[in-house]
LODO-847505 format. One record per residue (C-alpha): residue number from 1; residue in three letters; z, x, y. Coordinates in steps of 0.5 Angstrom, whole numbers, plus 2048, in hexadecimal, padded with zeros to 3 digits. Example, Ala and Ser with C-alpha at 12.3 -4.5 7.8 and 13.67 -1.06 7.14 Angstrom:
(site 1,"Ala",(810,819,7F7))
(site 2,"Ser",(80E,81B,7FE))
//
This chain:
(site 1,"Unk",(8EE,801,8B5))
(site 2,"Unk",(8F2,7FE,8AF))
(site 3,"Unk",(8F9,7FD,8AF))
(site 4,"Unk",(8FD,800,8AA))
(site 5,"Unk",(905,7FE,8A9))
(site 6,"Unk",(90A,803,8AB))
(site 7,"Unk",(90B,809,8A7))
(site 8,"Unk",(911,807,8A2))
(site 9,"Unk",(914,80E,8A3))
(site 10,"Unk",(918,810,8AA))
(site 11,"Unk",(919,815,8AE))
(site 12,"Unk",(920,817,8AC))
(site 13,"Unk",(91D,817,8A4))
(site 14,"Unk",(918,81C,8A6))
(site 15,"Unk",(91D,820,8AB))
(site 16,"Unk",(922,820,8A5))
(site 17,"Unk",(91C,823,8A0))
(site 18,"Unk",(91A,828,8A6))
(site 19,"Unk",(921,82A,8A7))
(site 20,"Unk",(923,82B,8A0))
(site 21,"Unk",(91D,830,89F))
(site 22,"Unk",(91F,834,8A5))
(site 23,"Unk",(922,83B,8A2))
(site 24,"Unk",(922,83E,8A9))
(site 25,"Unk",(92A,83D,8AB))
(site 26,"Unk",(929,83D,8B2))
(site 27,"Unk",(923,839,8B2))
(site 28,"Unk",(926,834,8AD))
(site 29,"Unk",(92C,834,8B2))
(site 30,"Unk",(928,832,8B8))
(site 31,"Unk",(924,82D,8B4))
(site 32,"Unk",(92B,82A,8B2))
(site 33,"Unk",(92D,82A,8BA))
(site 34,"Unk",(927,826,8BC))
(site 35,"Unk",(927,820,8B6))
(site 36,"Unk",(92A,81B,8BB))
(site 37,"Unk",(925,81D,8C0))
(site 38,"Unk",(91F,81C,8BC))
(site 39,"Unk",(922,815,8B9))
(site 40,"Unk",(922,813,8C0))
(site 41,"Unk",(91B,815,8C1))
(site 42,"Unk",(919,811,8BB))
(site 43,"Unk",(91C,80B,8BE))
(site 44,"Unk",(919,80C,8C4))
(site 45,"Unk",(912,80C,8C1))
(site 46,"Unk",(913,806,8BD))
(site 47,"Unk",(915,802,8C4))
(site 48,"Unk",(90F,805,8C7))
(site 49,"Unk",(90A,803,8C1))
(site 50,"Unk",(90D,7FC,8C1))
(site 51,"Unk",(90C,7FB,8C9))
(site 52,"Unk",(905,7FF,8C8))
(site 53,"Unk",(907,804,8CD))
(site 54,"Unk",(907,80B,8C9))
(site 55,"Unk",(903,80E,8CF))
(site 56,"Unk",(909,80E,8D3))
(site 57,"Unk",(90D,812,8CE))
(site 58,"Unk",(90F,819,8D2))
(site 59,"Unk",(90C,81F,8CF))
(site 60,"Unk",(911,825,8CD))
(site 61,"Unk",(911,82C,8CC))
(site 62,"Unk",(917,82D,8C8))
(site 63,"Unk",(91D,829,8C5))
(site 64,"Unk",(924,82C,8C6))
(site 65,"Unk",(923,833,8C3))
(site 66,"Unk",(91D,832,8C0))
(site 67,"Unk",(916,834,8C3))
(site 68,"Unk",(910,830,8C2))
(site 69,"Unk",(90D,835,8BD))
(site 70,"Unk",(913,834,8B9))
(site 71,"Unk",(913,82D,8B9))
(site 72,"Unk",(90B,82D,8B7))
(site 73,"Unk",(90D,832,8B2))
(site 74,"Unk",(911,82C,8AE))
(site 75,"Unk",(90B,828,8AD))
(site 76,"Unk",(907,82E,8AB))
(site 77,"Unk",(90C,831,8A6))
(site 78,"Unk",(90F,82B,8A3))
(site 79,"Unk",(90B,825,8A4))
(site 80,"Unk",(904,827,8A4))
(site 81,"Unk",(904,82D,8A0))
(site 82,"Unk",(902,82C,898))
(site 83,"Unk",(909,82F,896))
(site 84,"Unk",(90D,82C,89C))
(site 85,"Unk",(914,828,89B))
(site 86,"Unk",(911,822,89E))
(site 87,"Unk",(90A,822,89B))
(site 88,"Unk",(90B,81C,897))
(site 89,"Unk",(90C,818,89E))
(site 90,"Unk",(906,81B,8A0))
(site 91,"Unk",(902,819,89A))
(site 92,"Unk",(905,812,89B))
(site 93,"Unk",(903,811,8A2))
(site 94,"Unk",(8FC,814,8A1))
(site 95,"Unk",(8FB,80F,89B))
(site 96,"Unk",(8FD,809,89E))
(site 97,"Unk",(8F6,806,8A0))
(site 98,"Unk",(8F3,802,89B))
(site 99,"Unk",(8ED,805,898))
(site 100,"Unk",(8EF,80C,89B))
(site 101,"Unk",(8EB,809,8A1))
(site 102,"Unk",(8EC,80C,8A8))
(site 103,"Unk",(8F0,807,8AC))
(site 104,"Unk",(8ED,80A,8B2))
(site 105,"Unk",(8E6,809,8B1))
(site 106,"Unk",(8E6,805,8AA))
(site 107,"Unk",(8E0,80A,8A8))
(site 108,"Unk",(8E3,810,8A6))
(site 109,"Unk",(8E7,812,8A0))
(site 110,"Unk",(8EE,814,8A2))
(site 111,"Unk",(8EF,81C,8A2))
(site 112,"Unk",(8F5,81D,8A7))
(site 113,"Unk",(8FB,81A,8AB))
(site 114,"Unk",(8F9,81A,8B2))
(site 115,"Unk",(8FF,81A,8B7))
(site 116,"Unk",(8FE,814,8BC))
(site 117,"Unk",(902,818,8C1))
(site 118,"Unk",(900,81F,8C0))
(site 119,"Unk",(905,824,8BD))
(site 120,"Unk",(902,829,8C2))
(site 121,"Unk",(905,825,8C8))
(site 122,"Unk",(90A,821,8C5))
(site 123,"Unk",(90D,826,8C0))
(site 124,"Unk",(913,821,8BF))
(site 125,"Unk",(90F,81C,8BC))
(site 126,"Unk",(90C,821,8B7))
(site 127,"Unk",(90F,81F,8B1))
(site 128,"Unk",(910,817,8B3))
(site 129,"Unk",(90D,813,8AD))
(site 130,"Unk",(90B,80D,8B2))
(site 131,"Unk",(907,812,8B6))
(site 132,"Unk",(903,815,8B0))
(site 133,"Unk",(8FC,811,8AF))
(site 134,"Unk",(8F8,812,8A9))
(site 135,"Unk",(8F1,814,8AC))
(site 136,"Unk",(8EA,817,8A9))
(site 137,"Unk",(8E7,81E,8AB))
(site 138,"Unk",(8E3,81B,8B1))
(site 139,"Unk",(8E9,817,8B4))
(site 140,"Unk",(8EE,81C,8B4))
(site 141,"Unk",(8E9,821,8B7))
(site 142,"Unk",(8E6,81C,8BC))
(site 143,"Unk",(8EE,81B,8BE))
(site 144,"Unk",(8F0,822,8BE))
(site 145,"Unk",(8F6,823,8C3))
(site 146,"Unk",(8F4,81D,8C7))
(site 147,"Unk",(8FA,818,8C9))
(site 148,"Unk",(8FA,812,8CC))
(site 149,"Unk",(8FA,812,8D4))
(site 150,"Unk",(8FA,80A,8D3))
(site 151,"Unk",(8FB,806,8CE))
(site 152,"Unk",(8F6,806,8C8))
(site 153,"Unk",(8F1,80B,8CC))
(site 154,"Unk",(8EF,80F,8C6))
(site 155,"Unk",(8EF,80A,8C1))
(site 156,"Unk",(8E9,807,8C5))
(site 157,"Unk",(8E6,80D,8C6))
(site 158,"Unk",(8E6,80E,8BE))
(site 159,"Unk",(8E3,807,8BE))
(site 160,"Unk",(8DD,808,8C2))
(site 161,"Unk",(8DC,80F,8BF))
(site 162,"Unk",(8DB,80B,8B8))
(site 163,"Unk",(8D8,805,8BA))
(site 164,"Unk",(8DE,800,8B8))
(site 165,"Unk",(8E0,7FB,8BD))
//
């Protein structure tokens, strides 16, 4: 796996763009109410990442008054959607690797952003830029919604599948 710098955009910037683009009044209010909780999760992610212990972050099904589905939809509607309010951030992260080479395998061309800790199990991290990894089709499909039970687990799996050491 090739190292990339942390994305320059913060969770707060992504969240702000998502919040501003949310037109449903009830959803907007519930999102605003979890802003501090998501900021805390982002800080915890950074602490765990620095310590190499992302595998210890607890999985959640909801945050405050938002369901897993609603949290995951923030990513789909506002970050990865072509017309999403935070699409520019998605594109910056996706285009970060030199020569658009997948940093996971070093072979494929980046086509997606993969959630290191999958949004299906960590919906509170769905829009966290530090949790988004540029990936080629193969690496994205190979990982799917796997998550690391031990530090570095799926990275080692990808390396063995692609023949990289």
